[in-house]
N, C-alpha and C positions, 0 to 999 in steps of 0.2 A: 227794206236793205236787201240789195242785190246778192244773189246766190254766187259764190265764187268758187270757181272750178280749177283744179290743177291739173294741166294737160302737158303731155311731152309734144314737141313739135322737132324736126328735123330740117335744118337749114344749112347752108353753105357756112363755113367758118370765116370767110370774109365779110360776109353778111353780117353774121353774127356780131363781130369786132367793129362793123362800121355802125350797128344799131346801139352798141354799148357806148360807142363814143357820142352819138347824138344823143342818147338818153342823159348822159353825163353834162353835156353842154346845155342840156334843157333842165338840169337839175332835177331830174326824174328817176325813179327806180326803173330798171330795164322792163319790170311786168307793166308798169303804169306808161311806160312809153310805148308798148307793143298794144295795149288796149286802147290807147289814144288813137293809133295808126289804123288800127282795125276799125275803131267806130266811125273815124272819118271816112273811110274807103265804103263802108257800109251805107254812110248817109250820103254819099255821092251816088250809090246805087239806087237808094229809095228815091232820089231826086229826078232820075232819069225814066221811071215809070216804066220797068221791063215788063213787056206782055209777057205772062207765063207760057202762052200757046208756043211762042217764038221759041222757047230753050226746048220744047220737045225733042227727043232725039238728038240731042248734042252730047248727053253724056250715055256712054255704053260701055260694057265689058268686053266688046268684041266678040260676043258668043253670038251666032245668028239664029242658031236653033237649040233649045235646050233638050238636054236627052231625058228620056222616060227614066222611071225608075228601074223598070225590067232591062233596060238597054245599059243603064250604069252597072245593076249587077251582072249583067252577061259579061259585060267587059272586066269586071272584077274577077270573076270567075275564069275566064280565059288567062289572065294574067296569072292567076293564081295555080292554075293548071298547066301554065307552060304552053299554051296553044298558040 
C-alpha cells in the first residue's frame, strides 16, 4: 500500500478552479486528479532519460559565497551594537 501524504500547495485561484472543473468532468476527486497529472508528468520525464550531470548548477540560491560562522557573528554584533 502506498503511503499517502497530506501537503499544502499554493496555486493561482483561476488554475485551481479550472482543475476542479476538469476533475469533475473526469468524475475524479480533486486529489486523484492532481495525483494523475503529476504521475503523467513524471512518467514523461523518465522517458526523456535526463542526464543528471546536465542539471548541475541550474538550481541555486543566488548566493555566490557562503559567509563563515565568524563573519555571520561579526555582522550580528555590528547590528546589535549599532555600528
